[in-house]
N, CA, C and O of each residue as an XYZ file, in Angstrom:
472
protein
N    -112.249    -43.207   -110.978
C    -111.383    -41.744   -110.661
C    -109.304    -41.892   -111.451
O    -108.420    -42.743   -111.355
N    -109.392    -40.919   -111.948
C    -107.980    -40.929   -113.146
C    -106.425    -40.926   -111.784
O    -106.144    -40.227   -110.811
N    -105.912    -41.899   -112.348
C    -104.785    -41.980   -111.499
C    -103.851    -40.584   -111.762
O    -103.403    -40.289   -112.870
N    -103.624    -39.703   -110.403
C    -103.176    -38.558   -110.845
C    -101.694    -38.507   -110.282
O    -101.250    -37.371   -110.112
N    -100.947    -39.465   -109.999
C     -99.531    -39.852   -110.318
C     -98.482    -39.903   -111.457
O     -98.853    -40.190   -112.596
N     -97.696    -39.740   -111.292
C     -96.776    -39.604   -112.409
C     -95.333    -40.396   -112.225
O     -94.725    -40.631   -111.180
N     -95.090    -40.631   -113.196
C     -93.743    -41.465   -113.146
C     -92.805    -40.699   -112.408
O     -91.960    -41.167   -111.645
N     -92.985    -39.517   -112.665
C     -91.236    -38.916   -112.608
C     -91.574    -37.889   -111.402
O     -91.050    -36.780   -111.301
N     -92.957    -38.663   -110.095
C     -93.399    -37.591   -109.121
C     -91.837    -37.777   -108.430
O     -91.008    -38.681   -108.535
N     -91.839    -36.506   -107.689
C     -90.917    -36.589   -106.848
C     -90.436    -37.638   -105.680
O     -91.489    -38.088   -105.229
N     -89.610    -38.087   -105.156
C     -90.062    -39.163   -104.058
C     -90.123    -37.898   -103.033
O     -89.925    -36.720   -103.331
N     -90.558    -38.617   -101.302
C     -90.803    -37.922   -100.507
C     -89.241    -37.486    -99.987
O     -88.231    -38.137   -100.253
N     -89.279    -36.162    -99.139
C     -87.768    -36.351    -98.456
C     -87.468    -37.691    -97.705
O     -86.532    -38.369    -98.129
N     -88.010    -38.022    -96.885
C     -88.202    -39.501    -96.215
C     -87.481    -40.235    -97.243
O     -86.281    -40.508    -97.257
N     -88.599    -40.588    -98.318
C     -88.169    -41.836    -98.891
C     -86.594    -41.482    -99.736
O     -85.637    -42.131    -99.313
N     -86.333    -40.539   -100.832
C     -85.204    -39.939   -100.879
C     -84.011    -40.738    -99.759
O     -83.568    -41.885    -99.825
N     -83.737    -39.717    -98.816
C     -83.072    -40.173    -97.294
C     -82.984    -41.574    -97.336
O     -81.978    -42.169    -97.723
N     -84.270    -42.250    -96.847
C     -84.404    -43.807    -96.679
C     -83.339    -43.884    -98.186
O     -82.231    -44.342    -97.908
N     -83.417    -43.720    -98.850
C     -82.711    -44.623   -100.131
C     -81.281    -44.244   -100.061
O     -80.501    -44.979    -99.455
N     -80.825    -43.022   -100.703
C     -79.452    -42.184   -100.131
C     -78.625    -43.075    -98.758
O     -77.435    -43.382    -98.825
N     -79.405    -43.359    -97.697
C     -78.747    -43.611    -96.641
C     -78.531    -45.488    -96.766
O     -77.427    -45.942    -96.464
N     -79.348    -46.190    -97.097
C     -79.323    -47.434    -97.561
C     -78.195    -48.167    -98.879
O     -77.743    -49.273    -99.176
N     -78.137    -46.903    -99.318
C     -76.695    -47.122   -100.798
C     -75.730    -46.309   -100.325
O     -74.976    -45.924   -101.218
N     -75.452    -45.864    -99.134
C     -74.274    -45.569    -98.498
C     -73.616    -46.550    -97.732
O     -72.406    -46.763    -97.650
N     -74.744    -47.235    -97.071
C     -74.136    -48.035    -95.994
C     -73.795    -49.514    -97.001
O     -72.865    -50.246    -96.663
N     -74.363    -49.734    -97.830
C     -74.512    -51.095    -98.956
C     -72.832    -51.256    -99.216
O     -72.040    -50.576    -99.867
N     -72.675    -52.510    -98.375
C     -71.204    -53.214    -98.464
C     -70.881    -53.283   -100.507
O     -69.737    -53.597   -100.834
N     -71.653    -53.062   -101.367
C     -71.372    -53.197   -102.693
C     -70.936    -52.324   -103.255
O     -70.114    -52.342   -104.171
N     -71.741    -50.949   -102.471
C     -71.632    -49.600   -103.326
C     -70.341    -48.627   -102.594
O     -70.062    -48.335   -101.430
N     -69.725    -48.303   -103.970
C     -68.347    -47.401   -103.192
C     -68.484    -46.408   -103.366
O     -67.591    -45.712   -102.883
N     -69.912    -45.440   -104.325
C     -69.601    -43.904   -104.294
C     -71.426    -43.864   -105.015
O     -71.732    -44.566   -105.979
N     -72.208    -43.127   -104.469
C     -73.288    -42.393   -104.994
C     -73.557    -41.324   -105.526
O     -73.887    -40.496   -104.677
N     -73.575    -40.881   -106.706
C     -74.160    -39.844   -107.327
C     -75.472    -38.960   -107.931
O     -75.741    -39.230   -109.101
N     -76.184    -38.104   -107.386
C     -77.275    -37.676   -107.647
C     -77.329    -36.830   -108.907
O     -76.728    -35.755   -108.918
N     -78.004    -37.239   -109.961
C     -78.455    -36.252   -111.069
C     -79.551    -36.223   -111.394
O     -80.112    -36.825   -112.310
N     -80.279    -34.878   -109.997
C     -82.140    -34.809   -109.876
C     -82.433    -35.666   -108.817
O     -81.889    -36.473   -108.063
N     -83.675    -35.088   -109.105
C     -84.822    -35.458   -107.613
C     -84.831    -37.122   -107.850
O     -84.933    -37.903   -106.905
N     -84.755    -37.392   -108.735
C     -85.029    -39.089   -109.337
C     -83.492    -40.048   -109.705
O     -83.235    -41.180   -109.296
N     -83.033    -39.576   -110.182
C     -81.674    -40.110   -110.981
C     -80.691    -40.056   -110.382
O     -80.082    -38.987   -110.337
N     -80.137    -41.374   -109.620
C     -78.790    -42.017   -108.980
C     -77.602    -42.645   -110.222
O     -78.019    -42.994   -111.327
N     -76.533    -42.702   -109.966
C     -75.533    -43.642   -110.453
C     -74.811    -44.180   -109.259
O     -74.406    -43.389   -108.407
N     -74.691    -44.978   -109.181
C     -74.072    -45.845   -108.476
C     -73.019    -46.598   -108.744
O     -73.013    -47.546   -109.529
N     -71.932    -46.123   -107.982
C     -70.251    -46.698   -108.753
C     -69.884    -48.274   -107.741
O     -69.042    -48.112   -106.858
N     -70.430    -49.552   -107.866
C     -69.733    -50.627   -107.328
C     -68.383    -50.479   -107.149
O     -67.530    -49.885   -107.809
N     -68.340    -51.125   -106.136
C     -66.541    -51.738   -105.648
C     -66.073    -52.646   -106.858
O     -64.881    -52.950   -106.899
N     -66.940    -53.103   -107.857
C     -66.304    -54.121   -108.580
C     -65.809    -52.964   -110.060
O     -64.888    -53.085   -110.869
N     -66.842    -51.925   -109.925
C     -65.655    -50.383   -110.980
C     -67.430    -50.659   -111.891
O     -67.549    -49.795   -112.759
N     -68.545    -51.511   -111.843
C     -69.579    -51.301   -112.691
C     -70.628    -49.954   -112.343
O     -70.806    -49.826   -111.132
N     -71.231    -49.101   -113.062
C     -71.816    -47.914   -112.097
C     -73.329    -48.369   -112.821
O     -73.599    -48.294   -114.020
N     -74.060    -48.771   -111.911
C     -75.646    -49.024   -111.721
C     -76.333    -47.264   -112.127
O     -75.898    -46.340   -111.439
N     -77.307    -46.969   -113.167
C     -78.167    -45.976   -112.987
C     -79.459    -45.818   -112.877
O     -80.315    -45.959   -113.750
N     -79.544    -45.604   -112.089
C     -80.758    -46.235   -111.225
C     -82.199    -44.646   -110.927
O     -82.022    -43.584   -110.331
N     -83.437    -45.150   -111.612
C     -83.936    -44.231   -111.259
C     -85.334    -44.824   -110.216
O     -85.978    -45.873   -110.233
N     -85.406    -43.417   -109.239
C     -86.313    -43.918   -108.041
C     -88.040    -43.452   -108.236
O     -88.480    -42.329   -107.988
N     -88.569    -44.226   -108.569
C     -89.927    -43.958   -108.630
C     -91.050    -44.038   -107.838
O     -91.363    -45.158   -107.435
N     -91.992    -42.713   -107.407
C     -92.932    -43.056   -106.556
C     -94.195    -42.881   -106.957
O     -94.972    -41.981   -106.636
N     -94.466    -44.355   -108.127
C     -95.735    -43.794   -109.139
C     -96.482    -44.954   -108.133
O     -95.900    -45.943   -107.688
N     -97.603    -44.676   -107.935
C     -98.807    -46.114   -107.425
C     -98.235    -47.294   -108.381
O     -97.383    -48.163   -108.197
N     -99.142    -46.924   -109.581
C     -99.178    -47.911   -110.434
C     -98.496    -47.255   -111.477
O     -98.855    -46.248   -112.087
N     -97.069    -48.198   -111.676
C     -95.679    -48.237   -112.618
C     -95.988    -48.852   -114.105
O     -95.385    -49.849   -114.501
N     -96.779    -48.315   -114.739
C     -96.847    -48.900   -116.579
C     -96.218    -48.982   -117.481
O     -95.146    -48.391   -117.352
N     -96.350    -49.427   -118.345
C     -95.825    -49.242   -119.845
C     -95.979    -47.898   -120.166
O     -94.944    -47.562   -120.744
N     -96.575    -47.168   -120.103
C     -96.467    -45.783   -120.865
C     -95.494    -45.209   -119.937
O     -94.463    -44.861   -120.512
N     -95.510    -44.986   -118.564
C     -94.604    -44.641   -117.573
C     -93.561    -45.434   -118.056
O     -92.769    -44.683   -118.626
N     -93.323    -46.163   -118.084
C     -91.843    -46.829   -118.546
C     -91.464    -46.083   -119.781
O     -90.372    -45.549   -119.586
N     -91.838    -45.881   -120.743
C     -91.962    -45.325   -122.093
C     -91.556    -44.179   -121.825
O     -90.656    -43.709   -122.522
N     -91.883    -43.731   -121.185
C     -92.050    -41.758   -120.644
C     -90.648    -41.871   -120.031
O     -89.875    -41.076   -120.566
N     -90.117    -42.581   -119.121
C     -89.044    -42.848   -119.019
C     -87.842    -42.659   -119.641
O     -87.154    -41.639   -119.663
N     -87.572    -44.111   -120.329
C     -87.106    -44.536   -121.165
C     -86.796    -43.473   -122.391
O     -85.953    -43.827   -123.215
N     -87.370    -42.314   -122.537
C     -87.352    -41.574   -123.964
C     -86.755    -40.493   -122.707
O     -86.091    -39.543   -123.122
N     -86.877    -40.556   -121.830
C     -86.159    -38.710   -121.082
C     -84.598    -39.308   -120.536
O     -83.543    -38.680   -120.622
N     -84.832    -41.137   -119.774
C     -83.493    -41.514   -119.528
C     -83.158    -43.163   -120.031
O     -83.133    -44.253   -119.459
N     -82.923    -42.678   -121.413
C     -82.713    -43.943   -121.714
C     -81.510    -44.538   -121.416
O     -81.152    -45.495   -122.102
N     -80.737    -44.091   -120.398
C     -79.312    -44.793   -120.033
C     -79.568    -45.210   -118.661
O     -78.525    -45.585   -118.125
N     -80.776    -45.286   -117.770
C     -81.560    -46.414   -116.656
C     -81.630    -47.312   -117.296
O     -82.221    -47.536   -118.352
N     -80.693    -48.186   -116.345
C     -80.852    -49.656   -116.565
C     -81.567    -50.298   -115.004
O     -81.411    -51.501   -114.791
N     -82.336    -49.446   -113.960
C     -82.454    -50.156   -112.698
C     -83.368    -49.051   -112.494
O     -82.970    -47.891   -112.390
N     -85.067    -49.523   -112.411
C     -85.917    -48.989   -111.573
C     -86.279    -49.111   -110.337
O     -86.871    -50.129   -109.979
N     -86.008    -48.156   -109.511
C     -86.606    -48.651   -108.008
C     -88.039    -47.836   -107.685
O     -88.447    -46.828   -108.261
N     -88.636    -48.526   -106.666
C     -90.159    -48.178   -106.140
C     -89.394    -47.539   -104.774
O     -88.516    -48.017   -104.054
N     -90.170    -46.145   -104.730
C     -89.285    -45.842   -104.019
C     -90.797    -46.033   -102.466
O     -90.931    -45.329   -101.465
N     -91.343    -46.818   -102.765
C     -92.649    -46.808   -101.463
C     -93.011    -48.501   -101.686
O     -92.949    -49.358   -102.568
N     -93.238    -48.417   -100.904
C     -93.795    -50.439   -100.697
C     -95.208    -50.706   -101.203
O     -95.614    -51.746   -101.720
N     -95.955    -49.467   -100.939
C     -97.149    -49.368   -101.458
C     -97.384    -49.622   -102.703
O     -98.356    -50.180   -103.211
N     -96.107    -49.028   -103.350
C     -96.355    -48.815   -105.278
C     -96.400    -50.388   -105.631
O     -96.404    -51.372   -104.892
N     -96.433    -50.256   -107.064
C     -96.611    -51.422   -107.442
C     -96.325    -51.799   -109.079
O     -97.427    -51.815   -109.627
N     -95.389    -52.066   -109.930
C     -94.973    -52.216   -111.113
C     -95.873    -53.001   -112.030
O     -95.738    -54.168   -111.663
N     -96.597    -52.966   -112.888
C     -97.789    -53.567   -113.683
C     -97.017    -55.088   -114.134
O     -95.788    -55.118   -114.188
N     -97.690    -56.109   -114.392
C     -97.158    -57.475   -114.783
C     -96.413    -56.851   -116.351
O     -95.238    -57.032   -116.672
N     -97.321    -56.195   -117.058
C     -96.658    -56.060   -118.646
C     -95.532    -55.331   -118.441
O     -94.560    -55.697   -119.101
N     -95.365    -54.284   -117.621
C     -94.073    -53.274   -117.308
C     -92.715    -53.998   -116.752
O     -91.538    -53.694   -116.560
N     -93.545    -55.103   -116.612
C     -92.000    -56.175   -115.596
C     -91.853    -57.112   -116.898
O     -90.812    -57.759   -116.781
N     -92.286    -57.308   -117.671
C     -92.172    -57.924   -118.756
C     -91.062    -57.232   -119.676
O     -89.895    -57.625   -119.652
N     -91.426    -56.340   -120.365
C     -91.114    -55.290   -121.396
C     -89.680    -54.794   -120.768
O     -88.652    -54.914   -121.433
N     -89.669    -54.072   -119.077
C     -88.307    -53.787   -118.466
C     -87.280    -55.237   -118.652
O     -86.127    -55.214   -119.082
N     -87.993    -56.390   -118.233
C     -86.964    -57.526   -118.173
C     -86.112    -57.638   -119.628
O     -84.924    -57.960   -119.626
N     -86.965    -57.290   -121.061
C     -86.853    -57.635   -122.539
C     -86.046    -56.610   -122.863
O     -85.506    -56.651   -123.968
N     -85.815    -55.573   -122.050
C     -84.766    -54.361   -122.421
C     -83.751    -54.486   -121.539
O     -82.915    -53.633   -121.839
N     -83.384    -55.138   -120.567
C     -82.606    -55.745   -119.719
C     -82.958    -54.545   -118.531
O     -81.905    -54.086   -118.088
N     -83.934    -54.053   -118.035
C     -83.543    -53.121   -117.291
C     -84.429    -53.794   -116.071
O     -85.363    -54.551   -116.336
N     -84.055    -53.452   -114.675
C     -84.611    -54.268   -113.555
C     -85.370    -53.395   -112.995
O     -84.932    -52.252   -112.864
N     -87.192    -53.854   -112.355
C     -88.215    -53.322   -111.617
C     -87.462    -53.636   -110.433
O     -86.885    -54.724   -110.413
N     -87.383    -52.973   -109.580
C     -87.188    -53.779   -107.834
C     -88.045    -52.747   -107.126
O     -88.775    -51.966   -107.736
N     -87.903    -52.787   -105.635
C     -88.672    -52.529   -104.704
C     -87.201    -52.377   -103.906
O     -86.227    -53.041   -104.261
N     -87.148    -51.373   -102.725
C     -85.586    -50.995   -101.843
C     -85.128    -52.494   -101.830
O     -84.364    -53.007   -102.648
N     -85.697    -53.082   -100.807
C     -85.264    -54.366   -100.963
C     -84.574    -55.539   -101.503
O     -83.675    -56.229   -101.023
N     -85.262    -55.607   -102.712
C     -84.806    -56.288   -103.653
C     -83.873    -55.621   -104.879
O     -83.386    -56.232   -105.830
N     -83.775    -54.291   -104.598
C     -82.428    -54.114   -105.492
C     -81.400    -53.919   -104.842
O     -80.343    -53.755   -105.451
N     -81.446    -53.878   -103.120
C     -80.358    -54.012   -102.147
C     -80.093    -55.414   -102.599
O     -78.928    -55.372   -102.993
N     -80.454    -56.394   -102.725
C     -79.852    -57.776   -103.297
C     -79.479    -58.134   -104.453
O     -78.696    -59.019   -104.801
N     -80.097    -57.380   -105.052
C     -79.509    -57.282   -106.678
C     -78.426    -57.080   -106.968
O     -77.849    -57.792   -107.790
N     -77.719    -55.814   -106.236
C     -76.620    -55.330   -106.186
C     -75.244    -56.094   -105.730
O     -74.060    -55.781   -105.857
N     -75.984    -57.382   -105.067
C     -74.665    -58.396   -104.650
C     -74.789    -59.269   -105.453
O     -74.281    -60.261   -104.930
N     -75.338    -59.644   -106.897
C     -75.361    -59.939   -107.877
C     -74.713    -59.605   -108.947
O     -75.180    -58.633   -109.540
N     -73.225    -60.387   -109.660
C     -73.126    -60.328   -110.989
C     -73.298    -60.646   -112.306
O     -73.343    -61.755   -112.838
N     -73.437    -59.005   -113.010
C     -73.817    -58.932   -114.066
C     -73.359    -60.391   -115.053
O     -72.243    -60.909   -115.084
N     -74.409    -60.762   -115.696
C     -74.060    -61.673   -116.526
C     -73.803    -61.375   -117.783
O     -74.665    -60.921   -118.536
N     -72.616    -61.597   -118.123
C     -72.463    -61.472   -120.120
C     -71.625    -62.196   -120.360
O     -71.269    -62.363   -121.526
């Protein structure tokens, strides 16, 4: 059976609300702005702006990543809206090479505590 999910499928209202609530409550996030159903900018208290794409794709692949990057080249973090979704090993490697993080929501919340190395 072919995969009928798309990388830009809008997460459920519950998933969106959960993400938005977690970001508003996060101790490192000063402001959250939405740029469509899946795109968020988070302004951290240290001034950094984190550009997030929230995906609800069951299996997020390299092809999905390439489409996302073509439409949203500014995105530097991809967050899965659901714990049953997953990123393929290949896409995790490609994204890492581009310095784009791939996370589940809990991992992403932890990553916001880290200072970016440069």
